[in-house]
Backbone as JSON Lines, residues from 0, in Angstrom:
{"i":0,"aa":"M","n":[-7.67,-17.08,5.06],"ca":[-8.33,-15.82,4.78],"c":[-8.92,-15.88,3.37]}
{"i":1,"aa":"S","n":[-10.14,-15.4,3.24],"ca":[-10.77,-15.39,1.93],"c":[-10.11,-14.36,1.03]}
{"i":2,"aa":"L","n":[-10.36,-14.49,-0.25],"ca":[-9.79,-13.54,-1.21],"c":[-10.26,-12.12,-0.89]}
{"i":3,"aa":"Q","n":[-11.54,-11.98,-0.6],"ca":[-12.07,-10.65,-0.28],"c":[-11.44,-10.11,1.0]}
{"i":4,"aa":"G","n":[-11.24,-10.97,1.98],"ca":[-10.6,-10.54,3.23],"c":[-9.16,-10.11,2.99]}
{"i":5,"aa":"H","n":[-8.48,-10.81,2.12],"ca":[-7.1,-10.46,1.77],"c":[-7.06,-9.1,1.07]}
{"i":6,"aa":"I","n":[-7.99,-8.86,0.17],"ca":[-8.07,-7.58,-0.53],"c":[-8.32,-6.45,0.45]}
{"i":7,"aa":"V","n":[-9.23,-6.66,1.37],"ca":[-9.54,-5.63,2.37],"c":[-8.31,-5.33,3.22]}
{"i":8,"aa":"E","n":[-7.59,-6.35,3.62],"ca":[-6.38,-6.15,4.43],"c":[-5.32,-5.39,3.63]}
{"i":9,"aa":"L","n":[-5.15,-5.73,2.37],"ca":[-4.18,-5.0,1.54],"c":[-4.59,-3.54,1.37]}
{"i":10,"aa":"Q","n":[-5.88,-3.28,1.2],"ca":[-6.35,-1.9,1.09],"c":[-6.08,-1.13,2.38]}
{"i":11,"aa":"R","n":[-6.27,-1.8,3.52],"ca":[-6.01,-1.16,4.81],"c":[-4.53,-0.81,4.93]}
{"i":12,"aa":"R","n":[-3.67,-1.75,4.56],"ca":[-2.22,-1.5,4.64],"c":[-1.8,-0.4,3.67]}
{"i":13,"aa":"H","n":[-2.4,-0.38,2.48],"ca":[-2.09,0.65,1.49],"c":[-2.44,2.03,2.04]}
{"i":14,"aa":"E","n":[-3.6,2.15,2.65],"ca":[-4.03,3.43,3.23],"c":[-3.13,3.84,4.39]}
{"i":15,"aa":"A","n":[-2.73,2.88,5.21],"ca":[-1.84,3.18,6.35],"c":[-0.49,3.69,5.85]}
{"i":16,"aa":"L","n":[0.02,3.08,4.79],"ca":[1.29,3.54,4.22],"c":[1.15,4.95,3.64]}
{"i":17,"aa":"K","n":[0.04,5.2,2.98],"ca":[-0.22,6.53,2.43],"c":[-0.18,7.58,3.53]}
{"i":18,"aa":"K","n":[-0.83,7.28,4.64],"ca":[-0.85,8.22,5.77],"c":[0.54,8.39,6.38]}
{"i":19,"aa":"E","n":[1.28,7.29,6.47],"ca":[2.62,7.36,7.03],"c":[3.55,8.19,6.14]}
{"i":20,"aa":"I","n":[3.41,8.05,4.84],"ca":[4.21,8.85,3.89],"c":[3.89,10.32,4.06]}
{"i":21,"aa":"E","n":[2.6,10.65,4.13],"ca":[2.19,12.04,4.3],"c":[2.74,12.62,5.61]}
{"i":22,"aa":"K","n":[2.66,11.82,6.67],"ca":[3.17,12.25,7.98],"c":[4.67,12.49,7.92]}
{"i":23,"aa":"E","n":[5.39,11.58,7.27],"ca":[6.85,11.7,7.17],"c":[7.24,12.94,6.37]}
{"i":24,"aa":"K","n":[6.5,13.26,5.34],"ca":[6.8,14.42,4.51],"c":[6.64,15.74,5.27]}
{"i":25,"aa":"L","n":[5.84,15.72,6.32],"ca":[5.6,16.94,7.1],"c":[6.78,17.31,8.01]}
{"i":26,"aa":"H","n":[7.62,16.34,8.3],"ca":[8.77,16.61,9.16],"c":[9.76,17.52,8.44]}
{"i":27,"aa":"P","n":[10.3,18.5,9.16],"ca":[11.27,19.41,8.54],"c":[12.49,18.67,8.0]}
{"i":28,"aa":"N","n":[12.92,17.63,8.69],"ca":[14.08,16.85,8.25],"c":[13.62,15.47,7.79]}
{"i":29,"aa":"A","n":[12.71,15.47,6.84],"ca":[12.14,14.21,6.36],"c":[13.24,13.29,5.84]}
{"i":30,"aa":"D","n":[13.13,12.03,6.19],"ca":[14.08,11.01,5.77],"c":[13.67,10.5,4.38]}
{"i":31,"aa":"E","n":[14.34,10.99,3.35],"ca":[13.98,10.63,1.97],"c":[14.1,9.13,1.72]}
{"i":32,"aa":"A","n":[15.1,8.5,2.31],"ca":[15.27,7.05,2.12],"c":[14.07,6.3,2.7]}
{"i":33,"aa":"K","n":[13.6,6.74,3.86],"ca":[12.44,6.1,4.49],"c":[11.19,6.33,3.63]}
{"i":34,"aa":"I","n":[11.03,7.54,3.11],"ca":[9.88,7.85,2.26],"c":[9.9,6.98,1.02]}
{"i":35,"aa":"L","n":[11.06,6.83,0.4],"ca":[11.17,5.99,-0.8],"c":[10.83,4.54,-0.49]}
{"i":36,"aa":"E","n":[11.28,4.04,0.65],"ca":[10.98,2.67,1.05],"c":[9.47,2.49,1.27]}
{"i":37,"aa":"L","n":[8.84,3.46,1.92],"ca":[7.4,3.39,2.15],"c":[6.64,3.42,0.83]}
{"i":38,"aa":"K","n":[7.1,4.27,-0.09],"ca":[6.46,4.35,-1.41],"c":[6.61,3.04,-2.17]}
{"i":39,"aa":"R","n":[7.78,2.4,-2.04],"ca":[8.01,1.12,-2.7],"c":[7.04,0.06,-2.17]}
{"i":40,"aa":"K","n":[6.88,0.03,-0.85],"ca":[5.96,-0.93,-0.24],"c":[4.52,-0.67,-0.68]}
{"i":41,"aa":"K","n":[4.16,0.62,-0.73],"ca":[2.81,1.0,-1.15],"c":[2.56,0.57,-2.59]}
{"i":42,"aa":"L","n":[3.54,0.74,-3.45],"ca":[3.41,0.34,-4.85],"c":[3.29,-1.18,-4.98]}
{"i":43,"aa":"Q","n":[4.04,-1.92,-4.18],"ca":[3.95,-3.38,-4.21],"c":[2.53,-3.82,-3.84]}
{"i":44,"aa":"I","n":[1.96,-3.18,-2.84],"ca":[0.6,-3.52,-2.41],"c":[-0.39,-3.17,-3.52]}
{"i":45,"aa":"K","n":[-0.19,-2.01,-4.14],"ca":[-1.08,-1.6,-5.24],"c":[-1.02,-2.61,-6.37]}
{"i":46,"aa":"D","n":[0.18,-3.06,-6.71],"ca":[0.34,-4.06,-7.77],"c":[-0.36,-5.37,-7.39]}
{"i":47,"aa":"E","n":[-0.2,-5.79,-6.15],"ca":[-0.85,-7.03,-5.71],"c":[-2.37,-6.89,-5.75]}
{"i":48,"aa":"L","n":[-2.86,-5.72,-5.35],"ca":[-4.31,-5.48,-5.41],"c":[-4.81,-5.55,-6.85]}
{"i":49,"aa":"A","n":[-4.05,-5.01,-7.77],"ca":[-4.44,-5.05,-9.18],"c":[-4.5,-6.49,-9.68]}
{"i":50,"aa":"K","n":[-3.5,-7.28,-9.33],"ca":[-3.49,-8.7,-9.73],"c":[-4.68,-9.45,-9.15]}
{"i":51,"aa":"L","n":[-4.97,-9.18,-7.88],"ca":[-6.09,-9.87,-7.24],"c":[-7.42,-9.44,-7.84]}
{"i":52,"aa":"S","n":[-7.53,-8.18,-8.22],"ca":[-8.77,-7.7,-8.83],"c":[-8.99,-8.38,-10.18]}
{"i":53,"aa":"I","n":[-7.93,-8.54,-10.94],"ca":[-8.04,-9.23,-12.23],"c":[-8.42,-10.69,-12.0]}
{"i":54,"aa":"S","n":[-7.77,-11.3,-11.02],"ca":[-8.06,-12.69,-10.69],"c":[-9.5,-12.87,-10.24]}
{"i":55,"aa":"E","n":[-9.98,-11.93,-9.45],"ca":[-11.34,-12.0,-8.91],"c":[-12.37,-11.87,-10.03]}
{"i":56,"aa":"T","n":[-12.12,-11.02,-11.02],"ca":[-13.08,-10.84,-12.09],"c":[-13.13,-12.04,-13.05]}
{"i":57,"aa":"R","n":[-12.06,-12.81,-13.07],"ca":[-12.02,-13.99,-13.95],"c":[-12.78,-15.17,-13.36]}
{"i":58,"aa":"H","n":[-13.04,-15.15,-12.05],"ca":[-13.72,-16.28,-11.39],"c":[-15.17,-16.04,-11.23]}
């Protein structure tokens, strides 16, 4: 997969996690542990996207 393709896939996953977090928050008995785990995954993706963006601008 090309660098740009990898970035696009990470952006797609980041958006999907964002939607899943929003959906989970709407439940009356929202699972806070699940929400925290989803947020952690979303942050990891955001960090990876930031690293790739820096890498891409250097090349």
